[in-house]
VEXDREN-2710 file (C-alpha; in Angstrom, 1 decimal):
% VEXDREN-2710
k/r/px/py/pz
1/MET/0.0/0.0/0.0
2/VAL/1.3/3.4/-0.9
3/ARG/0.5/6.4/1.3
4/ALA/-0.7/9.5/-0.5
5/HIS/1.7/12.4/0.3
6/GLY/0.1/14.9/2.7
7/LEU/-3.1/13.0/3.2
8/ALA/-2.4/11.8/6.8
9/PRO/-2.8/15.2/8.5
10/ARG/-6.2/15.7/6.9
11/VAL/-7.4/12.2/7.8
12/ARG/-6.3/12.7/11.4
13/ALA/-8.1/16.0/11.5
14/ARG/-11.3/14.3/10.4
15/LEU/-10.9/11.7/13.1
16/GLN/-10.8/14.3/15.9
17/PRO/-14.0/14.6/17.9
18/ARG/-16.1/17.6/16.7
19/ARG/-17.2/20.2/19.1
20/SER/-20.9/20.2/19.8
21/ALA/-22.9/22.9/18.3
22/SER/-25.0/25.3/20.4
23/ARG/-28.7/25.0/20.8
24/SER/-29.2/28.3/19.0
25/ALA/-27.3/27.0/16.0
26/TRP/-29.5/23.9/15.8
27/ALA/-32.6/25.9/16.3
28/ARG/-31.6/28.3/13.5
29/TYR/-30.8/25.4/11.2
30/LEU/-34.1/23.5/11.9
31/VAL/-36.2/26.6/11.5
32/GLY/-34.4/27.2/8.2
33/ARG/-35.1/23.7/7.0
34/PHE/-38.7/24.0/8.0
35/LEU/-39.1/27.2/6.0
36/GLN/-37.4/25.6/3.0
37/VAL/-39.8/22.6/3.1
38/THR/-42.8/24.8/3.7
39/GLY/-41.8/27.1/0.8
40/LEU/-41.4/24.1/-1.6
41/MET/-44.8/22.7/-0.5
42/VAL/-46.5/26.0/-1.1
43/THR/-44.9/26.2/-4.6
44/LEU/-45.9/22.7/-5.4
45/VAL/-49.5/23.3/-4.3
46/ALA/-49.6/26.5/-6.4
47/ALA/-48.3/24.7/-9.5
48/THR/-50.8/21.8/-9.1
49/ALA/-53.9/23.6/-7.9
50/PHE/-53.8/26.2/-10.6
51/PHE/-52.7/23.9/-13.4
52/GLY/-54.9/24.5/-16.5
53/THR/-56.9/27.4/-15.0
54/SER/-57.0/30.9/-16.3
55/SER/-56.0/32.4/-13.0
56/THR/-52.3/32.9/-13.7
57/ILE/-52.0/35.9/-11.4
58/ALA/-53.2/33.9/-8.4
59/MET/-50.8/31.1/-9.2
60/LEU/-47.9/33.5/-9.5
61/ARG/-48.8/35.1/-6.2
62/MET/-49.0/31.8/-4.4
63/MET/-45.6/30.8/-5.9
64/LEU/-44.2/34.1/-4.8
65/ALA/-45.4/33.2/-1.3
66/GLY/-43.5/29.9/-1.5
67/VAL/-40.3/31.7/-2.6
68/VAL/-40.7/34.2/0.2
69/LEU/-40.8/31.3/2.6
70/PHE/-38.0/29.3/1.0
71/VAL/-35.3/32.0/0.6
72/PRO/-35.0/33.0/4.3
73/GLY/-35.0/29.3/5.1
74/TRP/-32.2/28.7/2.7
75/LEU/-30.3/31.6/4.2
76/LEU/-30.8/30.3/7.8
77/ALA/-29.9/26.7/6.9
78/ARG/-26.8/27.4/4.9
79/LYS/-24.5/26.7/7.9
80/ASP/-24.8/23.1/9.1
81/PRO/-24.2/23.0/12.9
82/ARG/-22.5/19.6/12.5
83/GLY/-19.5/21.4/11.0
END
């Protein structure tokens, strides 16, 4: 077996126990994930409920509501508390 040059320090660093994240980091992450899923569900419902109808404006408004929920959730959940 041939060792890759410079790989050992990175492997040792990954084997070190990680520090536990704070409760606020987990809360922020979980709220962000909840907002993401809710936004996606609202967008899905808007796309399916208004499919084939003439009320395009209502569909676009409901999709905008889904995006308004999703984007803050994405911003909150960008940093994973696990590291």
